[in-house]
Structures are given as C-alpha cells and as structure tokens.
C-alpha positions as CSV (number, residue, x, y, z in Angstrom):
1,M,4.4,-21.8,-20.0
2,G,3.0,-19.9,-17.0
3,I,4.8,-19.2,-13.7
4,K,4.0,-20.4,-10.3
5,V,3.5,-18.0,-7.4
6,G,3.2,-18.3,-3.7
7,I,1.3,-16.3,-1.1
8,I,2.4,-16.0,2.5
9,G,-0.4,-14.9,4.8
10,C,-4.0,-15.7,3.9
11,G,-6.0,-12.8,5.4
12,S,-8.2,-10.2,3.7
13,I,-5.5,-8.6,1.5
14,S,-4.7,-12.0,0.0
15,R,-8.3,-12.9,-0.5
16,F,-9.6,-9.6,-2.0
17,R,-6.5,-8.4,-3.9
18,H,-3.6,-10.7,-4.4
19,A,-5.2,-14.1,-5.1
20,P,-7.9,-12.8,-7.5
21,E,-5.4,-10.7,-9.4
22,Y,-2.9,-13.6,-9.7
23,K,-5.8,-15.8,-10.9
24,A,-6.8,-13.2,-13.5
25,N,-3.3,-12.8,-14.8
26,P,-2.7,-14.9,-17.9
27,H,1.0,-15.6,-17.1
28,V,0.2,-17.2,-13.7
29,E,-0.5,-21.0,-13.9
30,E,-0.7,-21.8,-10.2
31,I,-1.0,-20.1,-6.7
32,V,0.4,-21.9,-3.7
33,F,-0.9,-20.7,-0.3
34,F,0.8,-20.7,3.2
35,D,-0.6,-19.4,6.4
36,R,0.3,-20.0,10.1
37,K,-3.3,-21.2,10.4
38,P,-3.4,-24.1,7.8
39,E,-7.2,-23.8,7.5
40,R,-6.9,-20.3,6.1
41,A,-4.5,-21.5,3.4
42,E,-6.8,-24.4,2.6
43,S,-9.8,-22.1,2.3
44,L,-8.1,-19.8,-0.2
45,A,-6.7,-22.7,-2.2
46,N,-10.3,-24.0,-2.5
47,E,-11.6,-20.6,-3.4
48,F,-9.0,-19.8,-6.1
49,G,-8.2,-23.3,-7.3
50,G,-4.6,-23.3,-6.0
51,R,-3.0,-25.5,-3.4
52,A,-2.0,-25.1,0.2
53,V,1.3,-26.1,1.9
54,K,1.7,-26.7,5.6
55,T,5.1,-25.1,6.1
56,L,6.9,-22.0,5.0
57,E,9.9,-24.2,4.0
58,E,7.7,-26.2,1.6
59,L,6.9,-22.9,-0.2
60,L,10.4,-21.4,-0.2
61,N,12.2,-24.7,-1.1
62,D,10.0,-25.3,-4.1
63,P,12.2,-24.4,-7.1
64,S,9.1,-24.2,-9.4
65,I,7.7,-21.2,-7.4
66,V,9.2,-18.1,-9.0
67,A,7.6,-15.3,-7.1
68,I,6.0,-14.7,-3.7
69,S,3.5,-12.2,-2.2
70,D,4.3,-11.4,1.4
71,C,0.8,-10.7,2.8
72,S,1.8,-11.3,6.4
73,S,1.2,-8.8,9.2
74,N,3.6,-5.8,9.4
75,E,5.9,-7.2,12.2
76,V,7.0,-10.2,10.2
77,H,7.6,-8.7,6.7
78,H,11.3,-8.5,7.4
79,V,11.4,-12.2,8.3
80,Y,9.3,-13.6,5.4
81,T,10.4,-11.2,2.6
82,T,14.0,-11.6,3.5
83,K,13.8,-15.4,3.6
84,A,11.9,-15.4,0.3
85,L,14.4,-13.2,-1.4
86,L,17.3,-15.3,-0.1
87,S,15.5,-18.4,-1.3
88,G,15.7,-17.0,-4.9
89,K,12.2,-15.7,-5.2
90,H,11.0,-12.4,-6.5
91,V,8.9,-10.7,-3.8
92,L,5.9,-8.4,-3.8
93,C,5.7,-7.2,-0.2
94,E,2.6,-5.6,1.3
95,K,3.0,-2.1,2.7
96,P,4.5,-0.8,5.0
97,L,7.8,-2.5,4.0
98,A,8.6,-3.2,7.6
99,I,7.8,-1.8,11.1
100,S,11.1,0.0,11.4
101,V,13.8,1.4,9.1
102,K,16.3,-1.1,10.6
103,H,14.1,-4.1,9.6
104,A,13.6,-2.5,6.2
105,E,17.3,-2.2,5.7
106,E,17.6,-6.0,6.3
107,I,15.1,-6.5,3.5
108,L,17.0,-4.3,1.1
109,A,20.3,-6.0,2.0
110,A,18.6,-9.4,1.1
111,E,17.4,-7.9,-2.2
112,R,20.9,-6.8,-3.2
113,K,22.4,-10.1,-2.1
114,S,19.8,-12.2,-3.9
115,G,19.7,-10.2,-7.2
116,K,15.9,-10.8,-7.2
117,K,13.2,-8.2,-7.7
118,L,11.5,-6.6,-4.7
119,M,8.3,-4.6,-5.2
120,V,6.2,-3.0,-2.5
121,D,2.4,-2.7,-2.8
122,H,1.9,1.0,-2.8
123,N,-1.2,0.5,-5.0
124,Q,-2.3,4.2,-5.2
125,R,0.3,4.8,-7.9
126,F,-1.7,2.5,-10.2
127,T,-5.2,4.1,-10.2
128,K,-6.1,5.8,-13.5
129,A,-6.9,9.1,-11.8
130,H,-3.5,9.2,-10.1
131,R,-1.7,8.3,-13.3
132,K,-3.5,11.0,-15.2
133,A,-2.8,13.5,-12.4
134,K,0.9,12.7,-12.6
135,E,0.9,13.1,-16.4
136,I,-0.7,16.6,-16.0
137,L,1.8,17.5,-13.3
138,D,4.8,16.2,-15.3
139,N,3.7,18.1,-18.4
140,K,3.5,21.3,-16.3
141,E,0.1,22.0,-17.7
142,L,-0.7,23.8,-14.4
143,G,2.8,25.1,-13.9
144,E,4.7,24.0,-10.7
145,A,2.9,22.3,-7.8
146,L,3.0,24.7,-4.8
147,T,0.9,23.2,-2.0
148,F,-1.2,20.1,-1.3
149,K,-3.6,18.4,1.0
150,T,-4.3,14.7,1.2
151,T,-6.6,12.6,3.3
152,F,-7.2,8.9,3.7
153,G,-9.7,7.7,6.2
154,H,-12.5,5.1,6.7
155,Q,-14.3,3.5,9.6
156,G,-11.4,1.3,10.7
157,P,-9.6,-2.0,10.1
158,E,-12.0,-4.0,12.3
159,N,-14.5,-3.8,9.3
160,W,-11.8,-5.0,6.8
161,G,-9.6,-7.6,8.7
162,V,-10.2,-11.3,8.2
163,N,-11.8,-11.7,11.7
164,K,-14.1,-8.7,11.5
165,S,-13.6,-7.7,15.1
166,N,-11.7,-5.5,17.5
167,S,-9.1,-8.2,18.0
168,T,-7.6,-7.4,14.6
169,W,-3.8,-7.3,14.4
170,F,-4.0,-3.8,12.8
171,I,-4.6,-2.2,16.3
172,K,-2.0,-4.2,18.1
173,K,1.2,-2.2,18.9
174,N,3.5,-5.3,18.6
175,R,2.1,-6.3,15.3
176,S,1.0,-3.1,13.4
177,H,3.5,-0.8,15.2
178,S,2.3,2.4,13.5
179,G,-1.5,2.2,13.5
180,V,-3.3,4.3,11.0
181,A,0.0,6.0,9.9
182,G,1.4,2.7,8.5
183,D,-2.0,1.4,7.3
184,L,-3.4,4.4,5.4
185,G,-0.9,7.2,5.9
186,I,1.9,5.5,4.1
187,H,-0.2,5.2,1.0
188,K,-0.6,9.0,0.7
189,I,3.0,9.7,1.6
190,D,4.1,7.5,-1.3
191,L,1.4,9.1,-3.5
192,I,2.7,12.6,-2.8
193,H,6.3,11.4,-3.5
194,Y,5.1,9.9,-6.8
195,L,2.9,12.7,-8.0
196,L,5.3,15.5,-7.2
197,D,8.5,13.6,-8.0
198,D,9.7,14.9,-4.6
199,E,10.3,13.8,-1.1
200,I,8.8,14.8,2.2
201,E,11.6,16.0,4.5
202,D,10.0,18.0,7.3
203,V,7.2,16.7,9.4
204,H,5.1,18.3,12.3
205,S,2.4,15.9,13.5
206,F,-0.3,15.3,16.0
207,Y,-1.6,11.8,16.5
208,G,-3.6,9.9,19.0
209,A,-6.0,7.0,19.8
210,L,-9.2,9.1,20.0
211,D,-11.9,6.5,19.8
212,K,-11.0,2.9,18.9
213,V,-11.0,0.2,21.6
214,D,-9.7,-3.3,21.6
215,E,-11.6,-6.5,22.2
216,N,-11.4,-5.8,26.0
217,G,-12.9,-2.3,25.6
218,S,-9.5,-0.7,26.4
219,P,-8.2,2.2,24.2
220,I,-5.9,0.9,21.5
221,E,-2.1,1.3,21.8
222,V,-1.6,2.7,18.3
223,C,-2.9,5.9,16.8
224,D,-6.3,5.9,15.1
225,N,-5.9,9.5,13.9
226,V,-3.0,11.6,12.5
227,V,-2.9,15.2,11.3
228,C,0.3,16.7,10.0
229,A,2.0,19.6,8.3
230,L,4.6,18.6,5.7
231,K,7.4,20.2,3.8
232,T,9.2,18.6,0.8
233,R,12.8,18.7,-0.3
234,K,11.8,21.1,-3.2
235,G,10.0,23.4,-0.7
236,R,6.4,22.5,-1.3
237,L,4.1,22.7,1.7
238,G,1.2,20.4,2.5
239,T,-1.2,18.9,5.1
240,A,-2.2,15.3,5.6
241,S,-4.8,13.6,7.7
242,F,-5.2,9.8,8.2
243,S,-8.1,8.3,10.1
244,W,-9.8,5.1,11.2
245,T,-12.7,7.2,12.6
246,Y,-14.4,8.6,9.5
247,Y,-17.8,7.0,10.5
248,G,-19.5,7.6,7.1
249,S,-18.1,7.2,3.6
250,E,-14.4,6.7,3.0
251,D,-12.3,9.7,2.1
252,N,-9.4,9.1,-0.2
253,S,-8.9,12.6,-1.6
254,T,-5.9,14.7,-2.6
255,I,-5.8,18.3,-3.8
256,I,-2.7,19.7,-5.5
257,Y,-2.6,23.5,-5.8
258,C,-0.4,24.7,-8.7
259,Q,0.6,28.0,-10.3
260,K,-2.1,27.9,-12.9
261,G,-4.9,26.0,-11.2
262,I,-6.1,23.3,-8.9
263,M,-6.2,19.5,-9.3
264,K,-8.8,17.6,-7.2
265,I,-8.4,13.8,-7.0
266,Y,-11.2,11.7,-5.6
267,H,-12.7,14.8,-4.2
268,D,-15.9,14.9,-6.2
269,S,-18.1,11.9,-5.6
270,E,-19.1,11.6,-9.3
271,V,-15.8,12.3,-11.1
272,P,-12.4,11.0,-10.0
273,L,-10.3,13.9,-11.3
274,V,-11.2,17.5,-11.7
275,V,-8.9,20.3,-13.0
276,E,-9.9,23.9,-12.2
277,K,-7.8,26.5,-14.0
278,K,-7.1,30.0,-12.9
279,D,-9.1,31.4,-15.9
280,G,-12.2,29.6,-14.6
281,T,-12.2,26.7,-17.0
282,I,-13.1,23.3,-15.4
283,K,-12.2,19.9,-16.9
284,K,-13.6,16.7,-15.6
285,F,-11.9,13.3,-16.2
286,E,-14.3,10.4,-15.9
287,L,-11.7,7.7,-15.7
288,E,-12.9,5.1,-13.1
289,S,-14.3,4.5,-9.7
290,I,-11.8,4.4,-6.8
291,Q,-10.7,1.1,-5.3
292,T,-12.2,1.0,-1.8
293,N,-12.9,-1.6,0.8
294,D,-16.4,-1.8,-0.6
295,N,-15.5,-1.6,-4.2
296,Q,-12.9,-4.2,-5.1
297,T,-11.4,-3.7,-8.6
298,N,-8.2,-4.9,-10.1
299,T,-5.4,-2.7,-8.6
300,G,-2.9,-3.4,-11.4
301,V,-0.3,-4.2,-8.8
302,I,0.0,-7.9,-9.5
303,D,0.0,-7.3,-13.3
304,A,2.9,-4.8,-12.9
305,F,4.8,-7.2,-10.6
306,I,4.4,-10.2,-13.0
307,H,5.3,-7.9,-16.0
308,S,8.6,-6.8,-14.3
309,I,9.6,-10.5,-13.8
310,I,8.7,-11.7,-17.3
311,H,10.4,-8.7,-19.0
312,D,13.2,-8.4,-16.5
313,V,12.6,-4.7,-15.7
314,T,12.7,-2.7,-12.5
315,P,9.4,-2.9,-10.6
316,P,7.3,0.3,-10.6
317,V,7.5,0.6,-6.8
318,T,11.0,-0.3,-5.5
319,G,12.2,-1.2,-2.0
320,E,14.1,2.1,-1.9
321,Q,11.0,4.1,-2.7
322,A,9.1,2.2,0.1
323,M,11.9,2.9,2.5
324,V,11.7,6.7,1.8
325,S,8.0,6.6,2.7
326,L,8.7,4.5,5.8
327,R,11.1,7.1,7.0
328,V,8.4,9.7,6.8
329,V,6.0,7.5,8.9
330,D,8.8,7.2,11.5
331,K,9.0,11.0,11.6
332,I,5.2,11.3,11.9
333,I,4.9,9.0,14.9
334,G,8.2,10.1,16.4
335,S,9.9,6.7,16.3
C-alpha cells in the first residue's frame, strides 16, 4: 500500500524536481496538487497523473494524504508548512526554511507540537560528489580541513522561474526577501556545515544589485551578487560568492584546503571530484554529472524524505539544521 502526498505551489521546482521524483518513488501512489492559480495545479496533475484540488483546506483536511511538499515562494513557507504540520502531515519544505529567523521559529514550534517530520530541501548534501567528499573529510584522509572557498552562480532566476521573465518572484523583496543569498547562497552555507561538520559563526560580506532589472527596467530590490569572508566555530576560514550574473556556464564549485592536500568539487568540467595530495598524487572520482538547471537528474531528496517517513527515522536535513543556515544568511545580508 503506497502513500499519498500533496504539493503546495506548482512552479518550476515542483515541475522539475518534486513531482517527477514523487512519481518515480515506488512508495508513492498518488500526488495531489494545489496552487493559488488552479490552472497550474491542473497542468501538473495532467502531466504527472495526479489530481488537483481547488483549496488548501481540501489538501490539508484529507486524512489519506500523509506528507506534503511546500514548494510555495519564500514569504509563505511559515504559513503553509506550519499549517501542514499542525494538520498532521509530514512536510518537506523548500529552502530557505523561511524569510526570517522569527518565521522559522514558528515552523519549528509547529514541528515540535505536531510530532511530525520536517525536512528541508538542502539538496546539495545528496550529490554523489558531496557525499564522497564528506567521507574523505570524515576519514581524515587529508588531515584537518583548514580553509575553503565555495561559489554558486548562474545567469539568474528569470531563466528558471515558471514565467521565464523579469517579473519572477525571486527578485521581489517582499517575496524572496534575500535575493541570491537565500536562493543560491544558502545551499553552499548548508553544504559547508555538512562537509566540515562545523558552523559558520563570523561573517563579513559585500552584496548588491549590480545588473538585474525588474519587468519595468528598474534595478531589483534584492541582491544579485554576494561576496563574503567566513569563519567557522572550529576556526576554519573561507570565502563564498553567490551570483545571478554569471553570464556563461553555471559555477557550483567548492574547494576544501586540508593539511595533506586539496579537494576540488565540481571544479573540473570533466570530473566532479578531484583530490590533489601534498606529495603530488592526483585522484579523480568520476561519480556523476552535477544537477543543474539544464541537467535535471534525481536529487535523492524525495527518496530520503519518503524513507524517513516509512522507516520512522530523522530526516537527513532537519529544521534545526536549516535554521542554522538561515541565521548565516541573515548575517550576510545584515538582517
């Protein structure tokens, strides 16, 4: 007997990630879609063989729906995810968890009260290259990690969003809140926490809206670029840059500098993970191609979420972990 899941918000992230991965999961028997624009829900229901509902209440009050993906825009995560948890559903919430720490705390309070599982879609933890990198770091094959640099940039959300235009919610201050910092930056912050088993504490950042304009040709109200220097609780130092103005190929690279060598992740266009040792030996791990906006592969997130429900285990990315990353974004953009 499979489980029924619901999806709130039927934009690009639902269409390219959540819906196809639920459909591919052998434990999921039906997907129920809701969007504030009913035609979007209908469209995805037709595409993925699920059904659409007209109201949020219909979704939340259906006892047969066990779990929900909150794929709404950032400013309403704390509304939908909180309601879903308190309706007795397990929730997979898109990142960032919320637009503020205060709203995120509401979600975590609802999680505790409901006793249901909350997972946050920090999907970079699930790529084969990042998992292999963590294994090497955990085994101390290169000694201790000392410094790092990480980057995530592409041509901008207007190429990804459902309406493919400069009116996308990603660039609206009242909806996205943190611009590229909450869209791409939070992925890399979470990744550094995961890889190093550490936490970024100190942040010095520069950010700005350097090039993007909205549908009226005015500069956007959120940052399209961030560059920052970071220090972790364990004393590691690093730099990070996040951008919506890399007008060429996407850059999703991370380099970790350790006592006995260097680990380069998604830095080489041919090989996802390269380890260069102090003694000159080089090892290449040909594991996979990176999940990009142009190369949609199964992220493993949905499978991990469903697994945590079926086997009643803690999800691999918890609300608390997402909150830690959100606090760093707040520091970066000086909230």
